[in-house]
C-alpha positions as CSV (number, residue, x, y, z in Angstrom):
1,X,-4.9,-9.7,5.9
2,X,-2.3,-9.0,3.0
3,X,-1.2,-5.7,2.5
4,X,1.0,-4.9,-0.4
5,X,2.5,-1.6,-1.6
6,X,3.3,-1.7,-5.3
7,X,5.6,0.8,-7.1
8,X,8.5,1.4,-9.3
9,X,10.9,2.1,-6.3
10,X,10.9,5.8,-6.5
11,X,10.9,8.1,-3.5
12,X,7.1,8.6,-3.6
13,X,6.4,4.7,-3.6
14,X,9.0,4.2,-0.8
15,X,7.3,6.9,1.4
16,X,3.9,5.2,1.0
17,X,5.7,2.0,2.1
18,X,7.0,3.5,5.2
19,X,3.9,5.2,6.2
20,X,1.9,1.9,5.5
21,X,4.3,0.1,7.8
22,X,3.9,2.9,10.5
23,X,0.0,2.7,10.1
24,X,0.1,-1.1,10.7
25,X,2.3,-0.8,13.6
26,X,0.2,2.0,15.2
27,X,-3.0,-0.1,14.7
28,X,-1.2,-3.1,16.4
29,X,-1.6,-5.4,13.6
30,X,0.6,-8.7,13.1
31,X,0.7,-8.1,9.4
32,X,3.7,-7.7,7.4
33,X,3.7,-5.0,4.4
34,X,5.0,-6.3,1.3
35,X,6.8,-4.0,-1.1
36,X,6.5,-4.9,-4.8
37,X,8.4,-3.1,-7.5
38,X,7.6,-5.5,-10.3
39,X,5.8,-3.3,-12.8
40,X,4.0,-6.4,-14.3
41,X,2.3,-6.9,-11.1
42,X,1.1,-3.4,-11.0
43,X,-0.2,-3.9,-14.6
44,X,-1.9,-7.2,-13.8
45,X,-3.9,-5.3,-11.0
46,X,-5.2,-3.2,-13.7
47,X,-3.7,0.0,-12.3
48,X,-1.9,2.5,-14.5
49,X,-0.5,4.7,-12.1
50,X,1.6,4.2,-8.9
51,X,2.2,4.0,-5.8
52,X,-0.6,1.5,-5.1
53,X,-1.8,0.3,-1.8
54,X,-3.5,-3.2,-2.0
55,X,-5.3,-5.0,0.5
56,X,-6.1,-8.5,0.0
57,X,-4.9,-8.4,-3.7
58,X,-7.3,-5.2,-4.5
59,X,-6.1,-1.8,-5.1
60,X,-7.3,0.6,-2.4
61,X,-5.3,3.7,-2.9
62,X,-3.6,4.5,-6.3
63,X,-1.5,7.3,-7.8
64,X,-0.6,9.3,-4.6
65,X,0.7,9.2,-1.0
66,X,-2.2,9.9,1.5
67,X,-1.6,10.9,4.9
68,X,-1.2,8.2,7.7
69,X,-4.9,8.8,8.7
70,X,-6.2,7.9,5.4
71,X,-4.0,4.8,5.3
72,X,-5.3,3.7,8.7
73,X,-9.0,4.4,7.6
74,X,-8.3,2.3,4.6
75,X,-6.7,-0.7,6.7
76,X,-9.6,-0.5,9.2
77,X,-12.1,-1.3,6.6
78,X,-10.5,-4.9,6.2
79,X,-10.0,-5.6,10.1
C-alpha cells in the first residue's frame, strides 16, 4: 500500500500529513506516509484543491483535513 499526502506545505497540509502518520501507526501498518509538495503532482492527479490524501495513487480525501477516524476508515478500505 502506498499512502501519500499532497499539498503546498501549508499548515493545513502538514496537519493532514501528521494525522495520517498517526493513523497508520495506530493501525499498526508498516507503510511509510510520503509527503509531496510538488504542485505538478497534484495537478497530474486531476485534483484542484489541497490537501490530498492519496492511496495507491488515487485521491481519496481532498480539500479538507478530516478527523483521524475518517482517515483510518479510508485507509482500512485498502487493507
